[in-house]
C-alpha positions in Angstrom: 17.2 157.9 159.6 15.0 161.0 159.5 14.7 163.7 162.2 12.0 165.6 160.3 8.4 165.9 161.2 5.3 167.9 160.2 3.3 170.0 162.5 -0.3 171.1 161.9 -2.9 173.0 164.0 -6.3 171.2 163.8 -8.5 173.7 165.6 -8.4 172.2 169.1 -5.0 170.4 169.1 -1.7 170.3 167.4 -0.8 167.2 165.4 2.8 166.2 164.8 3.5 163.5 162.3 6.8 161.7 162.2 8.0 159.7 159.2 8.4 155.9 159.5 12.2 156.3 159.7 12.2 158.9 162.5 15.1 158.7 164.9 15.0 160.1 168.4 18.2 161.8 169.3 19.1 164.7 171.6 19.3 166.9 168.6 16.0 165.8 167.1 14.2 166.2 170.5 15.6 169.8 170.9 14.2 170.7 167.5 10.9 169.0 168.3 10.5 170.8 171.7 11.3 174.2 170.2 8.7 173.6 167.4 6.1 172.5 169.9 6.7 175.5 172.2 6.4 177.9 169.3 3.2 176.2 168.0 1.6 176.1 171.5 2.2 179.9 171.9 1.1 180.7 168.4 -2.1 178.8 168.6 -2.7 179.2 172.3 -3.1 175.4 172.5 -1.3 173.0 174.7 -2.8 169.7 173.6 -0.6 167.8 171.2 -0.9 164.5 169.4 2.3 163.0 168.0 1.9 160.1 165.6 4.3 157.8 163.8 3.5 154.8 161.6 6.2 152.7 163.5 8.1 153.0 166.7 11.1 155.2 166.0 14.8 154.3 166.4 16.0 155.8 169.7 19.6 156.9 170.3 19.3 158.4 173.8 20.6 157.7 177.3 18.6 158.2 180.4 20.5 161.4 181.0 19.3 162.5 177.5 15.8 161.5 178.4 15.9 163.6 181.5 17.2 166.6 179.5 14.5 166.1 177.0 11.8 166.2 179.7 13.3 169.5 180.9 13.1 170.8 177.3 9.5 169.7 177.2 8.7 171.7 180.3 10.6 174.7 179.0 8.6 174.5 175.8 5.4 174.7 177.8 4.6 173.7 181.4 0.9 173.4 180.3 1.8 170.7 177.7 -0.4 167.6 177.4 1.2 165.3 174.8 -0.2 162.0 173.5 2.2 159.9 171.5 0.8 157.2 169.3 3.1 154.4 168.3 1.5 151.2 167.0 2.9 148.2 168.7 5.1 150.1 171.1 5.4 149.3 174.8 7.2 151.8 176.9 10.5 150.6 178.3 12.5 151.8 181.3 13.9 154.9 179.5 10.5 155.9 178.2 9.0 155.5 181.7 11.8 157.6 183.2 11.2 160.3 180.5 7.5 160.4 181.3 8.1 160.6 185.1 10.7 163.3 184.6 8.3 165.3 182.5 5.5 164.8 185.0 7.6 166.0 187.8 8.1 169.2 185.8 4.3 169.7 185.2 4.2 168.2 181.6 1.7 165.3 180.9 3.0 162.8 178.4 1.4 159.4 177.7 2.1 156.7 175.1 -0.6 155.0 173.2 -0.9 152.3 170.6 -4.5 153.4 169.7 -5.1 156.8 168.2 -8.7 157.0 169.5 -7.6 156.4 173.1 -5.0 159.1 172.7 -7.6 161.6 171.4 -9.8 160.7 174.3 -6.9 161.2 176.8 -6.1 164.6 175.2 -9.7 165.6 175.9 -10.5 166.6 172.3 -13.7 165.1 170.9 -15.8 166.1 167.9 -13.6 169.0 167.0 -13.9 170.7 170.4 -11.7 170.5 173.5 -13.5 168.9 176.5 
């Protein structure tokens, strides 16, 4: 399983692409949040789209999910993150992670459709809305 990802700034949002064999672990999330925080500061942009061709394998407890939400807030309390995973339906741990992040000021939403995610981020036609 891979913990690698690519990160690109597209002018009005940051795009993260995960490989099909991406695995969510406490370590991979720590790396991800650090990279997101650095990119948000560098590009003065807090809108992030994360995409994966398939739902990743997850090796995290609810405690890990809570810690990950804290790391997300530490990366940037202004963060608005849309996660696109075809065919994925958030489970209890995912919902707990989203709620924990929300309580820390970070907006995270899961989508199965990229266009809906882009609309939720508020980026349209190359400009932030």
